[in-house]
C-alpha positions, 0 to 999 in steps of 0.5 A, a space after each residue: 610388267 605385262 608379257 605379250 606372247 605372240 601367237 604360234 605361226 599357223 601350220 597345216 590346214 590353218 596355213 592352207 586357208 591362210 594362203 588361200 585366203 591371201 591369194 583370193 583377197 587380192 582382186 588383181 590376182 584373183 582375176 588373173 588366176 580366173 582368167 587362167 582357169 578358163 583359157 587353161 581349160 580351154 586349151 587342153 580341151 582345144 589341143 584334144 579336139 585338133 589331135 582327134 581331127 588330125 588322127 581322122 585326117 592323116 592318122 598317127 603320122 599327122 598327130 605326131 608331126 603336128 604336135 612336135 612341130 607345134 612344140 618347136 615353134 613354141 620354144 622359139 616364139 616364147 623368147 620373143 614374146 617375153 621380149 615384147 612383154 618386157 618392152 610393152 605393158 605386160 597387161 597390154 600383151 596378155 590382152 593382145 595375145 588373148 584377141 589374137 589367139 581368139 580370132 585365130 580359133 574362130 578361123 580354125 573352127 570355120 575352116 573345119 566346119 567348111 571343110 577348107 583342107 588340112 592346111 587351112 585348119 593346121 596353119 591357124 591352129 598352129 598359130 594359136 597355140 605358139 602365140 598362146 605360149 607367150 601368154 605365160 611368160 608375160 603372166 609370170 613377170 606381171 604377177 610379182 607386181 600384183 602381190 604384196 610379198 614374197 609369201 604371197 607370190 609363192 601362194 599365188 604360183 602354187 594356186 596356178 600349179 593346182 589350176 594347171 593340174 586340174 586343167 589337164 584332166 578337166 579339158 580333156 574330159 569335157 572334150 571327150 564328152 563334147 566330141 562324142 555329142 557335138 563333134 570337132 567344132 564346138 569343142 574348138 569354139 570352147 577355146 575361144 570362149 576361154 580366150 574371151 573369158 581371159 580377155 575380159 578378166 585380164 582387162 580388169 586387172 590394174 594396169 602395170 607400168 611399162 617395163 621400159 618406161 625408164 629407158 624410153 624416157 632416158 635415150 642414154 640407156 644402151 639396152 634401148 639401142 639393142 638389136 631386137 634379136 639381141 634384146 630376145 636373147 636377154 633373158 637367156 644372157 641373164 641366166 648365163 650370168 647369174 650362177 645360182 640361176 644357171 643352176 636352177 636352169 640345170 635342174 629345170 632341164 633335167 625336169 624337162 628331159 624327164 617330162 618328155 620321157 615320161 609321155 613315152 614311158 607311160 605308154 610303154 609302162 602300160 603296154 610292156 610292163 603291165 601288158 595292157 596298153 589301155 592302162 595308160 588311161 589309169 596311169 595318166 589319171 594317177 599322175 594327174 590327181 597326185 600332181 593336183 594334191 601336190 598343189 595343195 601341199 605346196 599352197 599349205 606350206 608356201 612361205 615356209 620352205 627353202 625354195 632352192 632346196 625344194 627344186 632339188 627334192 622335186 627333181 629327185 622326186 622324179 629321178 628315184 621312181 624311175 630307178 625303182 620302176 627299172 629295179 622292181 619292174 611289172 608290179 602294178 603297186 609299184 607303178 602306182 606308187 612311183 606315178 604318185 611320187 612323181 605327181 607330188 614332186 612336180 609342183 615343187 618344181 613348178 612353184 618354185 620356177 614360178 617364184 625364184 626368178 622374180 625375186 632374182 631378176 631385174 624386173 626389166 628382164 623378168 618376162 624374157 627370163 621366164 620365157 627362156 626357162 619356158 623355151 628350154 623346158 619345151 626343148 628339153 621335154 622334145 629332146 627327152 621324147 626324141 631320145 626315149 625310143 632310141 634308149 629303149 631299143 639300145 638298153 631295153 625298158 628297164 635299163 633306160 629307167 635305171 640310166 635316166 633315173 641315175 643320171 638325172 639324180 646325179 645331175 640334180 645333186 650337182 646342181 643342187 650344190 648352189 642351192 644353199 647359196 640361192 636360198 640365202 639370197 632368198 632370205 629376207 635381207 636386212 633393211 627390207 622394212 626400212 626401204 618399205 617405210 622410206 618415201 624413195 622406195 615405198 612405191 616399189 614393188 615388193 620384190 624390187 625392194 627385196 632386190 635392192 635390200 639384198 645389194 645394201 652394205 652395212 656401214 657404222 660410224 662413231 659419234 663425231 666420225 665424219 662420214 662425207 666430206 664436201 668435195 669428196 668423191 661420190 661413190 655411195 648412196 646412204 640410208 640411216 638405219 639408227 642414230 642421227 647425222 648432222 649435214 653442214 655446209 662449210 661449218 653451217 648446219 643445214 639439217 639433222 637426219 635420223 633413221 629411215 632418212 638418206 643422204 649422198 643422192 646429189 652427187 650421184 644423180 648429178 655426177 658431181 663431187 659431195 655437196 656437203 659434209 655429213 658428221 655423225 651425231 651419235 653412234 650410227 648404223 647405215 646401209 649403203 648402196 654402190 654407185 653402180 647399183 644406185 644409178 642402175 636402180 634410178 635407171 630402171 624405176 621412174 618412180 625412184 628417179 623422180 622422188 630422188 630428183 626432187 629431194 636433190 633439187 629441194 636440198 640444192 635450193 636450200 
């Protein structure tokens, strides 16, 4: 007898290479990532150009006011964009955002070139920024539809994190060179080119099914009649209704506040601890490079880490360095090491938040949930930036660092108590491979199949045992995992069924008692779905509804 030994799982650089190849081999994911490259670099360069223009026009007061107003309006607009993306095709929504933002950027450039005044520049500049914010929730909702499995989704989010961190320092660097050589207008037009680049690439991504297609065909669903504002709040309701998502969002809030705090503290640490305000450039570079490296670390471990626990570790990676900075102030090496740890930790949080909701939240709510997360993060960051000067005036810089670091760590550990349960929900559930082979479920996106598999409940029956009886209550849907069953009608054998086949759908679809008797021919192992979960799946997924309805019709027309 020949024994086959499975090759060892790839690790380190081999796993990094495998994940890179997996992401870039998928044409649609590759196009989405390349679109992100162009738009993000352009966005950072554009923001730098507008800030420089605002400073020249109205000094630091105008810069601060514009940045604050843009952030607050963006926090409000993100959930609206998420609701629209869930209602329509996410790909089509992204194309619309690119086109609208490109037009607004041209208007902004024209207003600057022809010197039309402050409002003529700031209004379209602000609109393009807040409309652009709604692109990310739509993108996050579309990405799970383009990947083959959860590991590829994690790797794709790690790649996006690398792109984002790269753009944060490449964009401003390009802007700095172009501003010194050509002035503000060419840098603004660079963003228009970025939107055009994104539009071309996203247009080549395969079209996704409209998330609410099933609702449009079935006007009985209550969400169809919801007021739009209630629909906008759907993402927040989904988070509040799931204790794991609520704990995860608590971790995000800590991260958001600390991100806002860090914007101010980097300047204060450079000026007060190191005695050189210009050192902020060095500190920002260290932070950016560490974040860039952290993205590659995440790409190298994609699919091999527990994401819930990873978020806790990432948030603690923000909190502990603040405590160290407060306890050992004024030492350059300590400051640099603290920023390196923060930079390496940030991708842990961002990759997990890009991956976890897609595996827990129903697809019809996904863009709204991502938008709610984006909105809460922006609001938390604004709060962090606002409270930092107040805390420094009250506690001093070192006291503020200690207070924020310790408080954040305590909250992170409390929220982390839910993470083992969350990680259990993210492990591959029993029956997932069976669903992938079933004609009823094979057309579903992998993350949707995973969510269904987590709801399956195992049941066993011995040979000769009656599983369903004609005329009984239709309360469950069944998938055969192993063994064989016999389907009869008043003693007449209709068919036998084996592994991978299903029964019980007729009574659920047509809301009637059981139409046949099902008896175990051998010992059988079954996976069942409750009536509520099955009907919810049928309502949300038109492909499942169509296949199930055809199957029921054939069986009834026997």
